C-alpha positions as CSV (number, residue, x, y, z in Angstrom):
1,M,113.4,132.0,107.4
2,E,112.4,135.4,106.0
3,N,113.9,135.7,102.5
4,Y,115.5,132.2,102.7
5,K,112.2,130.7,101.6
6,Y,112.5,132.6,98.3
7,L,116.0,131.1,97.7
8,M,114.6,127.6,98.3
9,A,111.7,128.3,96.0
10,W,114.1,129.6,93.3
11,F,116.3,126.5,93.6
12,T,113.2,124.2,93.5
13,I,111.7,125.8,90.4
14,H,115.0,126.1,88.6
15,S,115.8,122.4,89.3
16,M,112.5,121.3,87.9
17,F,113.1,123.4,84.8
18,Y,116.6,122.0,84.4
19,S,115.3,118.4,84.7
20,T,112.5,119.2,82.1
21,V,115.0,120.6,79.6
22,S,117.3,117.6,80.1
23,L,114.4,115.3,79.6
24,I,113.5,117.0,76.3
25,T,117.1,117.2,75.1
26,H,118.0,113.6,76.2
27,M,121.4,115.2,77.1
28,G,124.3,112.8,77.7
29,F,128.1,113.1,78.2
30,H,130.8,111.2,76.3
31,I,134.6,111.2,76.3
32,H,136.5,110.4,73.1
33,G,140.2,110.6,73.3
34,G,141.2,114.0,74.5
35,T,137.7,115.4,73.9
36,M,134.8,115.7,76.3
37,M,131.4,116.2,74.8
38,M,127.8,116.9,75.6
39,F,125.6,115.1,73.1
40,T,122.2,113.8,72.2
41,V,121.2,110.9,69.8
42,R,117.5,111.6,69.9
43,N,115.8,114.5,68.2
44,T,112.2,114.2,69.6
45,F,110.8,117.2,67.9
46,G,112.7,117.1,64.7
47,M,114.5,120.4,65.3
48,P,117.3,121.7,63.1
49,R,120.8,121.5,64.5
50,I,120.7,125.1,65.6
51,G,117.7,124.3,67.8
52,I,119.5,121.4,69.4
53,W,122.5,123.6,70.1
54,I,120.2,126.2,71.8
55,L,118.9,123.4,74.0
56,F,122.5,122.4,74.8
57,G,123.2,126.0,75.8
58,I,120.1,126.1,78.0
59,C,121.2,122.9,79.7
60,S,124.7,124.2,80.3
61,I,123.4,127.5,81.7
62,C,120.9,125.6,84.0
63,A,123.7,123.4,85.3
64,G,125.8,126.4,86.2
65,C,122.8,128.1,87.9
66,V,122.1,125.0,90.1
67,L,125.5,125.3,91.7
68,L,125.4,129.1,92.1
69,I,122.0,129.1,93.7
70,L,123.3,126.4,96.1
71,C,126.2,128.6,97.0
72,I,123.9,131.6,97.6
73,Q,121.9,129.5,100.0
74,F,125.0,128.6,102.0
75,V,126.1,132.3,102.0
76,Y,122.6,133.3,103.3
77,R,122.9,130.8,106.2
78,Y,126.3,132.1,107.1
79,F,125.2,135.7,107.1
80,A,122.1,134.8,109.1
81,M,124.3,133.3,111.9
82,S,127.3,135.6,111.7
83,H,126.6,138.8,109.9
84,S,122.8,139.4,110.2
85,N,123.2,143.0,109.1
86,K,124.3,141.8,105.7
87,L,121.0,140.1,105.1
88,K,119.8,143.4,103.8
89,Y,121.3,142.3,100.5
90,F,118.7,139.6,100.2
91,T,115.8,141.9,100.6
92,G,113.7,144.0,98.1
93,W,115.3,145.0,94.8
94,R,118.8,143.9,96.0
95,R,117.8,140.3,95.3
96,L,118.1,141.2,91.6
97,Y,121.9,141.5,92.1
98,F,122.0,137.7,92.8
99,V,119.7,136.9,89.9
100,F,121.8,138.9,87.4
101,F,125.1,137.7,88.8
102,T,123.9,134.1,88.6
103,L,122.7,134.5,85.0
104,F,125.9,136.3,84.0
105,V,128.3,133.6,85.4
106,S,126.1,130.8,84.2
107,I,126.0,132.1,80.7
108,I,129.8,132.3,80.7
109,Y,129.9,128.8,82.0
110,G,127.5,127.6,79.3
111,A,129.5,129.4,76.6
112,C,132.7,127.5,77.5
113,G,131.1,124.4,76.0
114,F,130.7,126.1,72.7
115,V,134.4,126.9,72.3
116,G,134.5,124.0,69.9
117,I,137.0,121.3,69.0
118,N,138.5,122.8,65.8
119,S,136.1,120.6,63.8
120,T,136.9,119.5,60.3
121,P,134.7,117.3,58.1
122,E,137.0,114.4,58.6
123,K,137.2,114.8,62.4
124,D,133.5,115.4,62.7
125,L,132.8,112.2,60.7
126,R,135.3,110.2,62.9
127,I,133.6,111.4,66.1
128,R,130.1,110.7,64.8
129,L,131.1,107.2,63.7
130,A,132.6,106.4,67.1
131,M,129.6,107.6,69.0
132,A,127.2,105.9,66.6
133,E,128.9,102.6,67.3
134,A,128.9,103.2,71.0
135,Y,125.2,104.1,71.2
136,Q,124.0,101.9,68.2
137,V,122.5,104.7,66.2
138,S,123.0,106.3,62.8
139,P,125.9,108.9,62.6
140,D,123.3,111.4,61.3
141,E,121.4,111.2,64.6
142,V,124.4,112.3,66.7
143,N,124.6,116.0,67.7
144,Y,127.3,117.1,70.0
145,M,129.3,120.0,71.4
146,G,132.5,119.7,73.4
147,I,135.9,120.8,74.6
148,E,139.0,119.4,73.1
149,Y,142.3,119.4,75.1
150,F,144.3,118.0,72.3
151,E,144.2,115.8,69.2
152,R,146.5,113.2,67.7
153,T,148.1,114.0,64.3
154,E,148.8,111.4,61.7
155,T,152.3,110.9,63.2
156,N,150.7,110.4,66.6
157,D,152.0,113.7,67.9
158,I,149.9,115.7,70.3
159,L,148.5,119.0,69.0
160,L,147.2,121.2,71.9
161,N,144.0,123.2,71.6
162,W,144.8,126.2,73.9
163,L,141.4,127.8,73.5
164,S,139.6,124.8,74.8
165,I,142.2,124.3,77.5
166,G,141.5,127.8,78.7
167,A,137.7,127.2,78.7
168,A,138.2,123.9,80.7
169,S,140.4,125.7,83.2
170,A,137.7,128.4,83.7
171,I,135.1,125.7,84.3
172,N,137.4,123.9,86.8
173,C,138.1,127.2,88.6
174,Y,134.3,127.7,88.8
175,F,133.8,124.3,90.4
176,C,136.7,124.8,92.9
177,T,135.5,128.3,93.9
178,A,131.9,127.0,94.5
179,M,133.2,124.1,96.5
180,T,135.3,126.4,98.7
181,I,132.4,128.7,99.3
182,I,130.1,125.8,100.3
183,L,132.7,124.3,102.6
184,Y,133.7,127.6,104.3
185,C,130.1,128.8,104.9
186,G,129.0,125.3,106.0
187,I,131.7,125.0,108.6
188,K,131.3,128.6,109.9
189,T,127.5,128.2,110.1
190,Y,127.8,125.0,112.0
191,K,130.1,126.6,114.6
192,K,127.7,129.5,115.1
193,V,124.7,127.2,115.4
194,C,126.5,125.3,118.1
195,H,127.3,128.5,120.0
196,K,123.8,129.9,119.7
197,T,122.0,126.7,120.7
198,A,124.1,126.0,123.7
199,H,121.5,127.5,126.1
200,L,118.7,125.1,125.0
201,S,117.9,122.2,127.3
202,N,118.1,119.7,124.5
203,Y,121.3,121.3,123.2
204,M,123.2,118.1,122.3
205,Y,120.3,116.6,120.5
206,I,119.7,119.7,118.4
207,Q,123.5,120.1,117.8
208,R,123.7,116.5,116.5
209,Q,120.8,117.0,114.1
210,L,122.1,120.3,112.7
211,F,125.6,118.9,112.3
212,I,124.4,115.8,110.4
213,A,122.0,118.0,108.3
214,L,124.8,120.5,107.4
215,L,127.2,117.6,106.7
216,V,124.7,115.9,104.4
217,Q,123.9,119.2,102.6
218,T,127.7,119.7,102.0
219,L,128.5,116.2,101.0
220,T,125.5,115.8,98.7
221,P,126.6,118.3,96.0
222,T,130.2,117.0,96.5
223,V,129.1,113.4,95.6
224,F,126.5,114.3,92.9
225,I,128.1,117.4,91.3
226,F,131.7,118.1,92.1
227,I,133.3,114.7,92.0
228,P,131.5,113.4,88.8
229,C,132.2,116.7,86.9
230,M,135.8,116.9,88.0
231,I,136.4,113.3,86.8
232,F,134.7,114.2,83.5
233,Y,137.0,117.2,83.0
234,I,140.2,115.4,84.1
235,V,139.9,112.0,82.4
236,P,140.4,113.3,78.8
237,L,143.8,114.5,79.8
238,F,144.9,110.9,80.1
239,E,142.9,109.7,77.1
240,Y,141.2,107.1,79.3
241,P,138.5,105.4,77.3
242,L,135.6,106.2,79.6
243,G,133.2,106.3,76.7
244,V,129.5,105.5,77.5
245,D,130.3,105.4,81.3
246,S,130.7,109.2,81.1
247,N,126.9,109.4,81.3
248,I,127.1,109.0,85.1
249,V,127.6,112.8,85.0
250,S,124.2,113.5,83.4
251,I,122.5,111.1,85.8
252,S,124.1,112.6,88.9
253,L,123.3,116.2,87.8
254,V,119.5,115.6,87.4
255,T,119.5,113.3,90.5
256,Y,121.0,115.9,92.9
257,P,117.9,118.2,93.2
258,I,115.8,115.2,94.2
259,V,118.2,113.7,96.7
260,D,119.3,117.0,98.4
261,P,116.0,117.7,100.4
262,I,115.4,114.0,101.2
263,G,118.4,113.8,103.5
264,V,117.3,116.9,105.5
265,M,113.7,115.8,105.8
266,L,114.8,112.4,107.3
267,I,117.4,113.9,109.6
268,I,115.5,116.8,111.3
269,K,113.1,115.3,113.7
270,N,110.3,117.9,113.2
271,Y,110.3,117.2,109.4
272,R,110.2,113.4,110.1
273,I,107.2,113.8,112.4
274,F,105.5,116.0,109.8
275,L,106.0,113.5,107.0
276,K,105.0,110.7,109.3
277,N,101.7,112.5,110.2
278,I,100.9,113.1,106.5
279,F,101.3,109.4,105.6
280,T,99.5,108.3,108.8
281,V,96.5,110.6,108.1
282,K,96.3,109.3,104.5
283,L,96.6,105.7,105.4
284,C,94.4,105.8,108.4
285,C,91.8,108.3,107.1
286,P,88.7,106.2,107.9
287,F,89.9,105.4,111.4
288,C,90.7,109.1,112.0
289,K,87.2,110.2,110.9
290,T,85.7,107.6,113.3
291,T,87.8,108.8,116.2
292,S,87.0,112.4,115.5
293,A,83.3,111.7,115.4
294,S,83.3,109.9,118.7
295,Q,85.4,112.7,120.4
296,P,83.1,114.8,122.7
297,E,83.0,118.5,122.1
298,G,84.9,120.7,124.5
299,N,87.5,118.0,125.3
300,L,90.4,120.1,124.5
301,F,94.1,119.6,125.3
302,Q,96.4,122.2,126.8
303,V,100.1,121.9,126.1
304,K,102.5,123.4,128.6
305,P,106.1,124.2,127.6
306,F,108.9,122.4,129.5
307,S,110.5,125.8,130.3
308,E,110.1,129.5,129.7
309,N,112.5,129.2,126.8
310,Q,110.3,129.3,123.7
311,G,113.0,127.6,121.7
312,S,112.7,124.4,123.5
313,L,111.0,121.6,121.7
314,R,110.2,119.5,124.7
315,F,107.0,119.4,126.8
316,N,106.6,118.1,130.4
317,S,102.9,117.7,130.6
318,I,99.7,117.5,128.7
319,Q,96.6,118.4,130.8
320,N,93.1,117.6,129.9
């Protein structure tokens, strides 16, 4: 574990912060023609528009950080199994490199959403009216930011917005790079784990658990982050009227940090036993106390390992 526990704590705290900001902002996603938008129709604290935009920026940066921290976790696992000498980059002050790099890339990612949509009073009113009708609110309650691939002129011609297209391309490159890192490190880590656990007596069982756990940890961000976001960024190119259904992205982004650890806790047997013991102790607390009181002093149990290999999880005898 060593410094990996700090990465997990970082990911947990950041995910909780991101979910809290999303709750305060009531952030949603919407597609209107060739434009994709992050928006809110609820100003809980009566903030000015600049305050809402700051919250939008924080949400965008946090979303970028979630994916980067996840990538760093996969890189750490890969180094731990294949290049242990490189784990020195995760110790001491060197950890600040990852913090600053994550913030730098995430800020750029968040800034891409502020590129704008070449807004004019007429276009702004048109978008607000469309969103107000979709969400049954007043147009004045709609606050949004977005990226516009193109717009239709009065003659129905397409007018491209190259600045927004560049921003969207940068975001898509970011997602593709992150996905590549996670898949590469996940596959390499699994192969190394299989090789280094081959000497254990319960090798096949451990191998199956680790394979399923790595598979789940790779597929979970794919299902909850990559696929929804890629759809959200691609659909406006075809002017598909996704509309209100675009909010599946906001739901999946805040759901991922909750779902990710659940799969691992249910797959790894040691975690399952630990969770089972917690709930068993809580549900059977009166019975446990009665049993403990009736247990005579000095009646201790000695557990002998199945083999000299300390990595084995099996036991062949329990002697009184």
